[in-house]
Backbone bond lengths (Angstrom), bond angles and torsions (degrees), N, CA, C in turn:
res aa  C-N    CA-C-N  psi(-1)  N-CA   C-N-CA  omega(-1)  CA-C   N-CA-C  phi
1 M - - - 1.457 - - 1.525 109.07 -
2 K 1.343 114.03 144.97 1.465 120.08 179.18 1.524 109.49 -127.88
3 R 1.327 114.92 143.69 1.472 121.37 171.06 1.527 106.02 -87.09
4 F 1.337 116.89 135.45 1.461 119.35 -178.30 1.524 111.68 -128.53
5 I 1.321 113.20 156.74 1.474 122.72 174.92 1.519 106.12 -130.96
6 V 1.307 115.93 126.09 1.464 120.94 176.63 1.521 107.11 -110.10
7 Y 1.346 115.65 129.82 1.463 119.88 -178.97 1.520 110.15 -137.77
8 N 1.356 114.93 163.51 1.467 119.64 -179.48 1.528 110.19 -100.66
9 S 1.334 116.29 -175.77 1.468 120.78 -175.91 1.525 113.05 -66.78
10 D 1.334 117.66 -18.14 1.471 121.46 176.82 1.525 111.70 -85.95
11 G 1.333 117.00 -5.43 1.458 120.98 -178.72 1.506 113.63 89.96
12 K 1.335 116.85 -0.09 1.467 120.66 -179.81 1.524 109.01 -71.40
13 I 1.316 115.64 129.10 1.460 120.76 178.45 1.524 108.07 -77.28
14 L 1.309 115.37 121.08 1.457 121.27 -176.76 1.522 112.67 -91.31
15 R 1.324 116.38 -37.87 1.456 120.24 178.24 1.529 109.86 -164.07
16 T 1.304 114.16 158.08 1.463 121.26 177.11 1.518 107.50 -135.34
17 G 1.306 116.42 162.51 1.455 118.67 177.65 1.504 112.23 171.70
18 T 1.328 114.86 -164.43 1.454 123.06 179.43 1.521 107.75 -127.89
19 C 1.327 116.30 139.92 1.463 120.56 178.03 1.524 109.49 -145.73
20 A 1.310 114.91 167.70 1.463 120.03 175.27 1.517 108.53 -68.92
21 D 1.320 116.84 150.07 1.466 121.44 -178.62 1.522 111.92 -52.33
22 F 1.338 117.24 -44.64 1.466 120.35 -176.74 1.522 112.69 -68.88
23 D 1.336 118.33 -16.13 1.468 122.72 -176.91 1.533 112.38 -100.60
24 F 1.337 117.37 2.72 1.465 122.58 -173.86 1.529 112.28 -56.49
25 S 1.317 118.43 -53.91 1.469 121.18 -174.90 1.520 112.73 -68.01
26 A 1.323 117.23 -20.22 1.466 120.96 -179.67 1.531 112.40 -77.17
27 Q 1.325 118.02 -5.16 1.465 120.92 -178.44 1.529 112.69 -72.76
28 A 1.335 117.20 -26.55 1.466 121.17 -177.99 1.524 110.17 -94.77
29 Q 1.314 115.43 137.82 1.464 121.61 176.16 1.522 108.43 -100.87
30 D 1.334 117.79 -175.68 1.463 121.25 179.36 1.529 110.36 -56.48
31 G 1.323 116.26 133.56 1.459 121.48 178.38 1.518 113.78 80.22
32 E 1.318 117.83 5.68 1.454 122.06 -179.90 1.524 109.65 -118.54
33 T 1.331 114.78 159.51 1.460 121.09 177.23 1.516 107.76 -128.23
34 V 1.321 116.47 145.25 1.455 120.99 177.83 1.524 108.59 -119.45
35 I 1.331 115.31 137.50 1.464 121.57 173.74 1.522 107.89 -132.82
36 E 1.301 114.91 161.51 1.455 119.93 178.21 1.525 108.85 -86.99
37 G 1.323 116.22 139.20 1.456 120.56 176.46 1.512 112.34 147.56
38 E 1.331 114.24 -172.16 1.456 122.09 178.05 1.516 108.05 -126.62
39 A 1.326 116.29 141.45 1.460 120.70 179.87 1.522 109.39 -154.01
40 D 1.310 114.61 160.61 1.460 122.04 175.57 1.524 107.37 -105.36
41 D 1.321 116.75 111.08 1.464 119.76 -176.00 1.526 113.40 -66.77
42 A 1.323 117.91 -15.25 1.463 121.06 179.39 1.525 112.39 -82.46
43 T 1.338 117.19 -26.94 1.467 119.19 -174.29 1.524 114.31 -125.39
44 Q 1.341 116.58 -3.81 1.458 118.82 -176.52 1.524 111.38 -127.77
45 C 1.324 114.96 165.53 1.458 122.85 176.09 1.526 107.21 -144.46
46 V 1.331 115.74 176.94 1.461 120.39 179.33 1.523 107.99 -122.08
47 I 1.327 115.93 121.33 1.465 121.64 178.62 1.517 107.68 -123.62
48 D 1.334 114.90 123.69 1.471 121.24 -177.80 1.532 111.63 51.69
49 G 1.335 115.84 39.75 1.449 120.57 177.00 1.513 115.43 78.31
50 V 1.346 116.64 5.23 1.465 121.49 -177.69 1.533 109.20 -113.67
51 I 1.327 116.81 131.59 1.462 122.16 177.69 1.522 108.32 -74.39
52 Q 1.333 115.52 127.71 1.469 120.74 -178.87 1.517 109.69 -137.66
53 D 1.328 114.74 160.08 1.460 118.93 172.48 1.519 107.86 -67.29
54 A 1.319 115.41 134.20 1.461 120.23 -179.58 1.523 109.55 -73.92
55 T 1.302 115.88 141.24 1.455 121.08 175.47 1.523 107.54 -78.03
56 P 1.324 117.43 127.07 1.463 118.16 -179.98 1.525 110.09 -60.92
57 A 1.300 115.08 141.37 1.462 120.51 179.90 1.526 109.40 -66.83
58 V 1.310 115.69 137.62 1.460 120.96 176.57 1.525 107.23 -80.68
59 P 1.328 117.79 123.56 1.455 119.28 -178.53 1.532 111.24 -64.27
60 S 1.311 115.75 148.59 1.463 120.79 178.37 1.528 109.34 -65.98
61 V 1.318 115.97 164.35 1.469 120.86 178.78 1.528 109.38 -60.57
62 D 1.331 116.87 -40.26 1.472 119.42 178.56 1.518 111.39 -62.03
63 E 1.332 116.74 -41.03 1.464 120.61 178.85 1.528 110.34 -67.12
64 Q 1.333 117.63 -38.49 1.461 121.09 177.24 1.531 110.01 -63.12
65 R 1.333 116.84 -40.02 1.473 120.45 177.75 1.524 110.67 -63.79
66 R 1.343 116.71 -44.21 1.476 120.56 179.57 1.524 110.41 -61.46
67 Q 1.336 116.86 -44.08 1.464 120.72 179.35 1.527 111.04 -62.70
68 C 1.318 116.34 -45.39 1.464 121.02 179.91 1.528 109.88 -61.32
69 S 1.329 115.96 -45.08 1.459 120.56 179.68 1.521 111.32 -61.71
70 K 1.314 116.35 -41.20 1.465 121.21 179.43 1.529 110.74 -62.72
71 L 1.333 116.84 -46.55 1.463 120.96 179.44 1.523 111.26 -65.71
72 L 1.323 116.79 -41.20 1.470 121.05 179.16 1.521 110.08 -60.89
73 R 1.336 117.12 -48.49 1.465 120.67 -179.22 1.533 111.78 -62.79
74 R 1.337 116.36 -38.16 1.468 119.42 179.13 1.530 110.42 -62.48
75 E 1.338 116.45 -47.48 1.473 120.43 -179.96 1.525 110.69 -66.21
76 R 1.325 115.63 -42.41 1.467 120.25 179.27 1.523 110.65 -60.50
77 N 1.329 117.28 -45.19 1.469 121.13 -179.55 1.520 111.40 -63.43
78 T 1.329 116.71 -36.60 1.465 120.45 176.86 1.522 110.19 -63.26
79 K 1.333 115.96 -45.66 1.466 120.30 179.89 1.528 110.83 -63.73
80 L 1.323 117.28 -39.82 1.472 120.02 178.10 1.528 110.72 -64.69
81 A 1.320 116.58 -45.22 1.461 119.93 -178.49 1.529 111.68 -61.30
82 K 1.332 116.56 -37.86 1.464 120.48 -179.76 1.528 112.53 -70.09
83 T 1.319 116.76 -17.07 1.470 119.65 -177.63 1.530 112.71 -113.64
84 D 1.321 117.62 9.40 1.470 120.53 178.57 1.528 111.54 -55.38
85 Y 1.323 115.83 -39.04 1.463 120.13 -176.22 1.524 112.24 -57.62
86 T 1.316 117.72 -26.61 1.473 120.49 -175.47 1.527 112.55 -68.07
87 Q 1.314 117.63 -16.35 1.457 120.66 -177.67 1.530 113.06 -105.83
88 M 1.310 115.95 4.27 1.466 120.37 178.76 1.528 109.32 -75.57
89 P 1.329 117.67 147.07 1.464 120.70 -179.23 1.532 113.64 -57.58
90 D 1.334 116.41 -31.92 1.467 119.16 -177.74 1.535 112.97 -98.58
91 A 1.332 117.14 17.14 1.469 120.13 178.68 1.527 109.21 -63.83
92 P 1.334 117.47 137.60 1.460 121.06 -177.78 1.534 111.56 -79.70
93 L 1.330 116.29 58.94 1.462 121.75 -177.97 1.520 109.87 -131.02
94 T 1.313 115.14 150.89 1.462 119.16 174.38 1.527 108.09 -72.50
95 G 1.315 115.88 166.79 1.466 120.44 177.69 1.517 111.70 -59.86
96 A 1.338 117.24 -38.24 1.466 121.45 -179.68 1.522 110.57 -67.81
97 K 1.329 116.79 -42.41 1.470 120.48 178.99 1.533 110.57 -65.45
98 K 1.318 116.03 -40.47 1.460 119.96 178.85 1.534 109.86 -61.49
99 A 1.329 116.24 -39.15 1.473 121.14 177.98 1.532 110.64 -66.02
100 D 1.334 117.01 -39.94 1.472 120.47 176.96 1.528 110.71 -59.77
101 W 1.334 115.69 -44.52 1.457 119.96 179.15 1.528 111.42 -65.97
102 A 1.314 117.15 -37.94 1.473 120.70 178.56 1.527 109.79 -63.53
103 T 1.325 117.36 -40.20 1.472 121.83 177.97 1.527 110.25 -64.49
104 Y 1.313 116.16 -44.24 1.466 121.60 178.14 1.530 110.58 -60.09
105 R 1.309 116.44 -46.78 1.462 120.86 -179.07 1.531 111.56 -64.38
106 Q 1.317 117.31 -36.49 1.462 119.13 176.73 1.529 110.46 -66.65
107 A 1.314 116.98 -39.25 1.459 120.55 177.03 1.534 110.48 -61.31
108 L 1.320 117.09 -38.27 1.465 120.49 175.96 1.527 110.78 -63.45
109 R 1.330 116.16 -43.58 1.469 119.41 -179.84 1.521 111.97 -65.65
110 D 1.323 118.14 -27.08 1.470 122.33 -179.30 1.537 113.21 -81.38
111 L 1.325 117.91 -14.52 1.466 121.15 -175.19 1.534 114.62 -54.56
112 P 1.333 119.77 -47.41 1.473 118.26 -176.94 1.531 113.47 -56.70
113 S 1.308 117.54 -38.12 1.474 118.82 179.77 1.531 111.36 -72.95
114 Q 1.304 117.73 -28.03 1.464 120.95 179.28 1.529 112.11 -76.06
115 Y 1.318 116.76 -25.14 1.466 120.99 -176.07 1.533 112.06 -119.32
116 Q 1.317 117.33 28.75 1.465 119.92 -175.15 1.525 113.49 -64.92
117 D 1.330 118.83 -22.81 1.463 121.70 178.78 1.527 113.35 -100.99
118 E 1.324 116.94 4.24 1.468 121.26 -177.26 1.526 110.59 -74.26
119 T 1.328 115.98 140.94 1.468 121.74 178.83 1.528 112.51 -112.80
120 D 1.337 118.28 -7.67 1.462 121.92 -176.79 1.523 109.63 -129.20
121 I 1.305 116.60 114.44 1.467 121.49 -177.59 1.526 112.19 -59.65
122 D 1.324 117.63 -25.70 1.462 120.56 179.69 1.521 112.70 -68.34
123 N 1.321 117.89 -13.87 1.466 121.60 178.56 1.522 112.67 -88.69
124 V 1.321 117.77 -6.74 1.454 121.27 -179.17 1.531 109.15 -78.07
125 V 1.325 115.31 129.67 1.465 120.81 177.93 1.527 107.47 -109.00
126 Y 1.294 116.13 115.06 1.468 121.21 179.98 1.527 109.34 -82.60
127 P 1.330 116.66 148.87 1.464 118.36 177.59 1.519 111.08 -64.85
128 T 1.304 115.32 156.50 1.464 121.16 179.76 1.522 109.29 -79.18
129 Q 1.310 115.10 128.64 1.450 121.58 -179.47 1.527 109.80 -72.03
130 P 1.328 117.78 135.33 1.467 119.88 176.92 1.527 111.44 -64.60
131 E 1.287 115.59 159.47 1.471 119.10 176.21 1.516 109.10 -77.24
132 A 1.310 115.00 141.23 1.474 120.43 -176.92 1.500 111.94 -71.46
């Protein structure tokens, strides 16, 4: 019995398994190559007949923007939720302090539109929270 790896011209592992020695070459179809060995098709590939760790795909700019937007909104929503109390009628704040918090919260709500083309969450600058 032989362990086999079938891969395509891009090095993507298509399937792995075990077969009888005489059936080894029959594992590959047109445009595929078969080699003996064991591999993890989720984390490895075959380059020049050698099993290697696959390089993670670099996300597209659009995907980077979506990820950044998702992280920004999550952090923004957390900050808004933590400051909801400042806008309640019985909040222990002066009118001026309540207005400061309202301005801060509006700045948080405006962040997604200001950073809609951003691809790196580390470039997002959050507004400064007023003093309590």
